[in-house]
C-alpha positions as CSV (number, residue, x, y, z in Angstrom):
1,M,96.6,-17.3,40.0
2,N,95.3,-20.7,41.3
3,P,95.7,-20.3,45.2
4,D,95.7,-23.9,45.6
5,F,98.5,-24.7,43.4
6,F,100.7,-22.0,44.6
7,A,99.8,-22.9,48.2
8,L,101.0,-26.3,47.5
9,V,104.2,-25.1,46.0
10,D,104.8,-22.9,49.1
11,Q,104.5,-25.9,51.1
12,L,107.3,-27.6,48.9
13,N,109.6,-24.8,49.5
14,I,109.4,-25.0,53.3
15,A,108.8,-28.7,53.6
16,D,111.5,-30.9,55.4
17,P,113.3,-33.3,53.1
18,A,111.3,-36.2,54.7
19,D,108.0,-34.4,53.6
20,R,108.9,-33.1,50.2
21,H,107.9,-36.4,48.4
22,G,104.3,-36.3,49.9
23,V,103.9,-32.7,48.8
24,E,105.1,-33.4,45.4
25,R,102.7,-36.5,45.1
26,A,100.0,-34.0,46.3
27,I,100.7,-31.6,43.5
28,W,100.9,-34.2,40.7
29,S,97.8,-35.7,42.0
30,K,95.7,-32.5,41.8
31,F,97.4,-30.9,38.8
32,G,99.1,-33.6,36.8
33,V,97.8,-34.3,33.4
34,E,99.0,-36.7,30.5
35,M,98.1,-34.9,27.1
36,A,99.5,-33.4,23.9
37,V,100.4,-30.0,24.3
38,L,100.6,-27.5,21.3
39,A,102.8,-24.0,21.3
40,L,102.2,-21.5,18.6
41,D,104.4,-18.8,17.9
42,M,103.7,-16.0,15.3
43,S,106.6,-15.5,12.8
44,H,108.8,-12.5,12.0
45,F,107.7,-10.4,15.4
46,S,110.5,-8.0,15.1
47,L,110.2,-7.3,11.4
48,T,106.6,-6.9,11.6
49,V,106.5,-4.5,14.5
50,R,109.2,-2.5,12.7
51,R,107.1,-2.4,9.4
52,S,103.7,-1.7,10.8
53,G,104.1,-0.7,14.5
54,I,103.1,-2.4,17.6
55,L,99.3,-1.6,17.3
56,G,99.4,-3.0,13.7
57,Y,100.9,-6.2,15.1
58,L,98.6,-6.1,18.1
59,G,95.7,-6.3,15.5
60,L,97.4,-9.4,13.9
61,I,97.7,-11.0,17.3
62,R,94.2,-10.4,18.0
63,R,93.2,-11.8,14.7
64,M,95.3,-15.0,15.3
65,H,93.2,-15.6,18.4
66,V,90.0,-15.1,16.9
67,L,90.7,-17.5,14.1
68,S,92.6,-20.2,16.1
69,E,90.5,-20.7,19.0
70,P,87.4,-22.3,17.3
71,I,89.8,-24.5,15.5
72,V,91.4,-25.6,18.5
73,Q,87.8,-26.4,20.3
74,Q,86.9,-28.2,17.0
75,A,89.7,-30.5,17.3
76,N,88.8,-31.3,21.0
77,G,91.3,-28.8,22.5
78,T,91.5,-26.4,25.1
79,V,93.2,-22.7,24.8
80,V,95.2,-22.7,28.1
81,K,96.5,-19.1,27.5
82,Y,97.5,-16.7,24.9
83,C,100.5,-14.7,25.8
84,A,101.7,-12.0,23.3
85,D,102.1,-13.8,20.0
86,N,101.9,-17.1,21.4
87,L,99.2,-19.6,21.8
88,M,99.2,-22.6,24.4
89,A,96.5,-25.3,24.0
90,V,96.1,-28.9,25.2
91,F,94.4,-31.8,23.7
92,P,93.6,-35.2,24.6
93,D,96.0,-36.9,22.4
94,V,98.5,-35.9,19.4
95,P,96.3,-36.5,16.3
96,D,93.9,-33.8,17.6
97,A,96.8,-31.5,18.1
98,V,98.2,-32.1,14.6
99,A,94.8,-31.6,12.9
100,A,94.4,-28.3,14.8
101,A,98.0,-26.9,13.9
102,V,97.5,-28.1,10.3
103,A,93.8,-26.5,10.0
104,I,95.4,-23.1,11.7
105,N,98.2,-22.9,9.2
106,L,95.6,-23.7,6.3
107,M,93.3,-21.2,7.5
108,L,95.7,-18.3,7.8
109,A,97.1,-19.1,4.5
110,E,93.6,-19.1,3.0
111,K,92.6,-15.8,4.7
112,A,95.9,-14.3,3.1
113,A,94.9,-15.4,-0.2
114,E,91.7,-13.8,0.1
115,G,93.6,-10.6,0.7
116,A,93.6,-10.4,4.7
117,P,97.2,-9.3,6.2
118,E,99.4,-12.2,6.2
119,I,99.9,-14.2,9.4
120,T,102.3,-17.1,9.5
121,V,103.1,-19.1,12.7
122,G,105.5,-22.1,13.7
123,V,103.9,-24.8,15.8
124,G,105.4,-27.4,18.2
125,I,103.7,-30.5,19.6
126,D,104.8,-32.8,22.4
127,Y,103.2,-35.3,24.5
128,G,103.6,-36.5,28.0
129,R,103.1,-35.8,31.7
130,F,103.0,-32.0,32.9
131,L,101.4,-29.8,35.5
132,M,98.3,-28.0,34.4
133,I,96.3,-25.1,36.1
134,P,93.3,-24.8,33.9
135,G,92.9,-21.5,31.9
136,E,96.0,-20.3,33.5
137,D,99.5,-22.0,32.6
138,C,101.1,-25.3,32.1
139,Y,104.5,-26.6,33.5
140,G,107.1,-29.5,32.6
141,D,109.3,-30.8,30.1
142,P,106.5,-31.4,27.2
143,V,105.4,-27.8,27.5
144,N,109.1,-26.7,27.4
145,I,110.0,-28.6,24.5
146,S,106.8,-27.7,22.4
147,Y,107.6,-24.3,23.0
148,K,111.3,-24.5,21.8
149,L,110.0,-26.2,18.8
150,G,107.4,-23.8,17.9
151,E,109.1,-20.6,18.9
152,D,112.8,-21.5,17.9
153,L,112.9,-24.1,15.2
154,A,109.7,-24.4,13.2
155,R,109.9,-22.2,10.3
156,P,106.7,-20.0,9.1
157,G,103.9,-22.6,8.4
158,E,105.9,-25.5,9.8
159,V,104.6,-28.0,12.4
160,L,107.2,-29.9,14.3
161,I,106.4,-32.6,16.6
162,T,108.8,-34.7,19.0
163,S,109.3,-38.7,18.9
164,A,107.0,-39.0,21.9
165,A,104.4,-37.2,19.8
166,R,105.0,-39.2,16.7
167,E,104.3,-42.5,18.9
168,R,100.9,-41.5,19.3
169,L,100.1,-41.1,16.0
170,P,98.0,-43.8,14.3
171,A,99.0,-45.7,11.0
172,G,97.3,-44.2,7.9
173,L,98.1,-40.6,9.0
174,P,97.3,-38.3,6.0
175,Y,100.7,-36.4,6.2
176,A,104.1,-37.7,5.8
177,L,106.6,-37.1,8.4
178,Q,110.1,-35.5,7.8
179,E,112.6,-36.4,10.2
180,Q,115.0,-33.8,11.1
181,P,117.5,-33.4,14.4
182,A,117.0,-30.7,16.8
183,S,118.9,-29.2,19.7
184,V,116.7,-27.9,22.6
185,S,118.6,-26.1,25.3
186,G,121.6,-28.3,25.1
187,L,119.1,-31.5,24.6
188,E,119.5,-33.3,21.2
189,L,116.5,-34.8,20.1
190,T,114.5,-35.8,17.0
191,S,111.9,-33.8,15.7
192,F,109.8,-34.6,12.8
193,S,107.9,-32.1,10.4
194,I,104.4,-32.6,9.2
195,Q,104.2,-32.5,5.6
196,Y,100.9,-31.3,4.5
197,D,99.9,-29.8,1.0
198,G,98.4,-26.5,1.9
199,K,94.9,-27.5,0.9
200,R,91.9,-27.5,3.2
């Protein structure tokens, strides 16, 4: 864990009310970023574990790691962490994150068509300001919402983005967007499904 980050959080916990804003500013100044965040979740966890056992599923998770990280890097992104069957990555802007999400899904489908074990994932993407500890973790609303979209709402093979992410997309995007309402932890919001044709 990053000692500087948690030392500041410890200061915040014991700070007098008059001093809290100063500590908060120090945390945001050092660790605050404004980026696109992508959260990926492998589909059918419980069913796959029951069918193939945990070791078989660990093999699929590792395969997802190996296939996805180069794609993230090629799209100007950085993998922040893998946690179980989840991937969190950050990107300078939303078009990069969308490109990576679509490319990962197409790569996994292509490998399955070639006879490799099938892996399907759901992906959520948001954009905004959040706290990032490089190589460790991220904290903030865009992180939470992207995870909710990727884990709870995205169907296998689906990429969902928020309205904030949609606003960062340029005109002439090669994918159509399908609007769909979403409820995230009691918050009603609009998400958009990226419509891609399944071809690399």
